[in-house]
N, C-alpha and C positions, 0 to 999 in steps of 0.2 A: 234642774240638774246642771252641774258645772260643766264647762267645755272639756276639761281635762279627761274625765272618764269617757266622754264620747270619742275624743281623739284616740285614746288607748284602745277602745273597743273597735274603732275603725282600722287601726293598724293591725290589731290581732285578727280582725276579719279578713284583711288582705292576705295575711299569712295563711289562714285557714283556707281561703278560697283558692290559693295557689297550690297548697299541698294536699288538700282534701279531695279534690276532684281532678287532679292532673292539670290544674291551672287552666290555661287557654288551649292546651293541646287537645284535650278530649272534645270540647265544643268545636274547635277548628276542624278536627278530623271528621266529626259528624256532619258539620255544615258542608265541608268540601266534598265528602262522599256523596251526600244527598244531591248537591248541585251537579257534580260531575257525572252521575249516573243518568241524569235526565236525557242528555243528547244520545246516549246509547240506547235508551228505551224508546224515545219518541222521534229519533232521527235528528240530523244536523242541518236541516233546511233553515236558512237564515230567517225567513219570514215566520216560520213556526216557532223558532227559538225566541224571536223578538216579541211574539204575542204571549208566550207563556213564561218568559223569563222573569219578569217582576213577581208574578205569583209564586213561582217555584222558589225564588230567593227568599221571599217572605215565609213560605212554608219551612224552608230549611232553617231560617233564623229562629222561628218559633219552636221547632223541635230541638234545635241545638241549645236553646235557652233552658230546656228542661233537664239537661244532662247532669248538671252539678247541683240541682236544687235539693236533692234528697237529704244530703248531709248538712244543709245550711243551719238548722237549729237543733238537730239531734244530739250533736256533741255537747251543746250547752245544757240540754236537758239531762244528759247522762252525768256530766261532771258537776252539776249543782249550780252552775252559773245562772241558770234560768230562775232558780229560787231567789237569788239576790236581786234580779231585775224586777220581779213582781212586787218587791217591797216598796218600789217607787212607781206608782201608776203612770206618771208622765215619762219616766225613763225608758220603760220597756218598748214603747213605740219608737222612740228615737234610736235606741240600740238596734232594733230590728231594721229600721231604715238604713242605718249605717252598714249593716251586714249585707243588705240587698245591694247598696251602692258599691260595696267592695266586690261583690260577686259580678256585678255588671262591668266594672272597670277591668277585672281580670279575665272574665269569660265572654262578655258581650262587646265591649269596645273594640277588641282586635278584629272581630267579624265586621264591624262597621268600616274599619279602615281597609278591609279587603273588598269592599263593595265595587270600586272601579274595576278591579281585575275580573271579578265574576260577571260584572255588567258587560264587559267586552266579550266574554265567552258566550253570553246570551244575546248578543247583538243589540244591547241597550245603547242608544246613541250617547256619545261622549258628552254632549251638552246637557244631558240629564244626570250626570254623575253627581253634581252638588246636591240637587234635590233628592237623589237616591240616598246619599250619605246622611243628609239631615233626617230624612224619613226613617232610615234604618236606625239612626241614633235615638230618635224619639220612640220609635216602635220597640227597639230592643230594651230600653229602659222600662217601658210599660209592661213588656213581657216579664221582666224580672220582678217588677212590683207585684203583679198578680200571681206570678209563680211563688213569690215569697209568702203571700197569703196562703196559698195551697200548701207550701212547705211547713208553715206554722200549724196548720190544721192537721197535718200528717206527721208532726214531730214525734209523737209517741207511738207511731206505727212502724214496726220493723219492715224493711224493704217496701217502703211506701212510694216508690217511684211511679208505679202505675196509678195509684190513688192521686198523686200530685198532678199527673197528666190529665186525669179525668176531671179534676177540680179546676185546673187552670185553663185548659184549652177553650172552653166556652167563652171565657173573658178575653181571649186573644182575638176572637173573630172580628170585632169592630176595628181593631188596630190593623189587622191584616187587610181588611177591605179598603179602609181609607189610605193605608200606606201604599198599597198597590196602585191605587188611583193617583196618588201624589207622584209616584215615580213616573207614571205615564203622562200625566197632565202638567206637572211642574208645580212650583211653589205658589203661583198665582191662582191656582185652582182652589175652590172652596174645600176640597177634600183635605188640603193641608191644614186648614183651620180646624176641621173635625178631628184630624189626627192629633193636633196640638191639644185640643180640648180633651181628648181621651187620655193623653198623658197627664195633663193637669188634674183630671178627675182621679186617676190612679194615684197620683202623688198625695191628693187630699184624703182619699178613702183607704188606701192600702195600709199605711202605717198604723192607724187605729185598729183596723181589722186584724193585722198581725199581732198587735199587742193583746187584743181580746182573745185571740186563738192561743197565744202562748200562755196567757194566764189560765186558760182552761187546761192546757197540757201540764202546767205545773201543779194543779190541784190533785 
């Protein structure tokens, strides 16, 4: 497939990601609300916040990544664009990957940039900010890749948000575990290599899986 259609689909996906799910506003609100409610529920003791902070931030990121996935492929199925994609077997996986990347840039990357602010709120040491941002960047991309597979499987289901969550969350668990360990132990810890491996695995497996799911939805 020529690069020009991929670039056009990426630009269109950026516009759709911004307008279709309130852009980064809705994930930001969900992420912030989840993170800010924790001190009110569990108390504001610094030691307690420091111990549960990384895990809560990962949970908030995982849940926020699901907010905009429902409409990722539904519009393409409804307006007939998906029927054009399936005519080129190699193209459909690339187009699906570009849509996922666009959604991650609009909805996931801003949350990564907010990591230092919320890290301070949860008493995460400032010297672990860089590992936290790298871990959140890799983990957020992985969440959106597996979420894209779930969104492709649920593309033909009206109001499929719950189905997307049920399909995607089991695949989020390894990333959440290794990501939380990376934030606490640093980039030199083997957990960072496992986190990187999980992201590379998702990059290799998720696009063909999305393509196969979208071909089934178009039939």
